[in-house]
N, C-alpha and C positions, 0 to 999 in steps of 0.2 A: 673696206672690210678689213684688209688686212695691213697693219701697220709695222710688216714683216721686211727686213731690208737684208741683203748680202753682200758682205765685206770680204774680199782677201786681196794680197796684193798680187801684181802683175810682173811679167818678167819687163823689159827696157822694151818699148816700141820700137819699130824698125829706126826711127832718130837717134834712141839712145834715152831717151826720155822712160820713165818707170810713174807706173799710173797704179791706183787701187782698183781693182775689177769686184763689183761686191758679187758675195756666193753665199757667207753662212749668215744662218736666220739669226738675229738677235731678239726675235719673238719666239714664244713656245718653248724656249730652251731650260734646260732642267740642269743643276750640276751633276757636279759629279767629279743545206744548201740547195743553193740554189745550183744545178750544175751545168756543166756546159752547154751554152745555146747553140742548137743549130746553125749554119750560116747557108743561107740560100743561093746556091750558084748562079741562080739568074741574074743575082744581084750584084754578086763579084763578075760576072763576065755577059756576054751579049747572048742572048739565046741560042743564037748558029754554033758560037764557039762551044758552049754547053755541050750541045749535041755532038758536033765533031768528038768531043772529049769522049762524052758516054760512050759514042760509037767504037772510040778506038780502045776505052778500057774495056769492054765488053769482049771485043776482035784480039785483044792481048791478055785478060784476066787479072789486069790492075786495075782495078775499080776502086780499090781503098786508097792507091797512091795517086792515083788521076783525083781524087777527093781534096787529099793534102797540098798538092800542087797547087788547087786554085784558092781552096781554101784556109790560106795560112795566119788563119785567126788564133787569138787566146783570151780565154776567159777567166777574169782576177774575181774571184771569190771573197769577200771578206765578211766572215761568218760573225767577229765581234760587232762590227757595225751594219751587218744585216744587209749586205747590198751585192750585186753583182754586175760587171760589165764586161763586154766581149768586145776588143781592138785588137790590130793589125799585130802580130808577134815581132815585127819589126822596131814598132815604136819602142821609143826608151822612157822611161819611169823616173820622175822628179820628186825629189822631196817635198812634200805639201807643206804649206804654210796656212796660219789663220786655224782658231781654235776646231770648225769641226770639215776640214778638205781633210778628207779620207783618203784618193787618189788620186795623183797628178800624171798624165801621160802627153807625149809629143810626138807628132806624126816628122818633126824635121824644123831646122832651125827657122824658115821660114811658113809654116804647115800648121797645122792645128794645135791649138791647147785645149785638153780636155782635163776636166776637175770633176771631180764628184764630189757632193758634201751631202755625211749622212748622221741622223743622230736621235737622241727623243727630243721630244716637246712635251709639253706640260697641256694635256687637253681643260684642264680647270684655269687658264690664265684666259683674260678679259680677250674675245674676240674669237678665241678659237672656234672652230667649226663643232656644231654638234655629231654629224655624221660624216665625216671626211669622204668616205666612198661616194656619197650620193653629192657633195659637193664637186667633184672631179668629173663625178658622171654624169650630171644634167646641171647643176647649177655653175660652173664655171663660164668667166667671160675675159675678153681682153683687158677688161676694169681688174681683174683678179691679176691677170699678168703684172701689170703696172704698179700695183699695190704690192705684190710680193717682191718678183725680181726686179721691175723697174726702178721702185724706190730707191735703190743702191747706187743709181747711174747718176751723171748729170742730164742725161736725157734718155730715152729707151720708148722705141716703137717697135708692136709686134702685129707679125703677119702667119697666114700659115697656121694659124692655131688650128689642134686639132684633139679629137679624144684618144688614146689608144689604150691596150691593156698589157699586162703583165702573162706570161702563158699559163696562168692557172686563172686569169680573168677578171684580175682584179685592176682597175684605171687609173691612169695616168694620162698628164698633160704635155704634150709637145707644142714648141712654136721656133719657127725663125724671130730673132732681135737683132735689129741695127741698135746700136749704143754709142754712147759719145763718151771719152774719159776727158776731165779739164782737171788740169794743177794750176797753181798763182800765174803760168807765164806761157802754156800749152794745150792743145786738146786732138785726141787721137779718135778718130772714129772705129769702130769695128764693126764685127757681124759675129754671129753664133747662133747655134739650135742648140735649144733647151727644153729638157724633159724634168716634170716636179710630180711629185706624187707624196701623200700622206696615209699613212696604213697602223692603223691601232696609237699608238703613241710615240711614232717614231715620221721623219720627215726624211725624203729624200730630192734631190736636186743634180743632175749632171749638165754639163754646159761644155760644148764644143765650138770654138771659135777662134780670132786673130784680131790683130787691131792692126793699123795702118798711118800713114801720113796724109793718107786724103779718103773721102769716100770713094774718088775713081780707083786710086789704086786697091783699096778694099773690095770692091766688086771684080775686080779683075783676078785679084790671089783666092777669092771667096770661088769663085765659078768652078775651077777644077776639082775642089775639095768638097763641094755639097753633098755630093752623092756618099762620101764617105762620111761626113761628121751626121748624115742623117743614119746612116748605118747602125753607126755607134752609140748614139744619142740611142737610137730605138731599142738597142740589148739592153739596156738599162732593167735590171730587175732589185724591187724593192723588196725582202724577204717578208714573210708571215710569219708573225710572232706572236 
């Protein structure tokens, strides 16, 4: 349905090789806030820990301090490009590359790299959806993931696909993606959590992932980071305009 691909350069893999990670739409592209999101304590810590923190906070009168200590996140709202993303405040920001990459943040040298692409698209272009909301809410499929985000990778498989909603109820789609990046003499596997939406005449895509030298290494690296990646990706909001 969608001859749409996403392309951005990626930092070197653990072996030092540089790859190209698909990310920026090549279709629907035309020339040319949201406040801070609440962080659920039950996501950040186990339920028992939260209950103890709440009891301690009530007993000592430091409810606000207890919240801040557990939920040390920051929300970046890009009003010019119309999106927001919430991530741990200790993450570092790097200069984004590519025409539509608006934000790039990293959790550490061997951790997650999250990128946000956002910008206008042309609703009148061939194969543009007549009703983006209906597309994401009722018509989306794994095939659509493959033809949009997956089309820019050497190979990509999607799983755990589901419908999510922004705080105001507008739909988006989220999934896990196993992918492979190949250049002239090497191949690097990776895994990412991705979310995608289109709203009005704008698109938004966020990916949080990593690459390594083997599938087994990717799985080991991803396991302790999966919950954090999921939380960051689900915080993504594409503004109403």
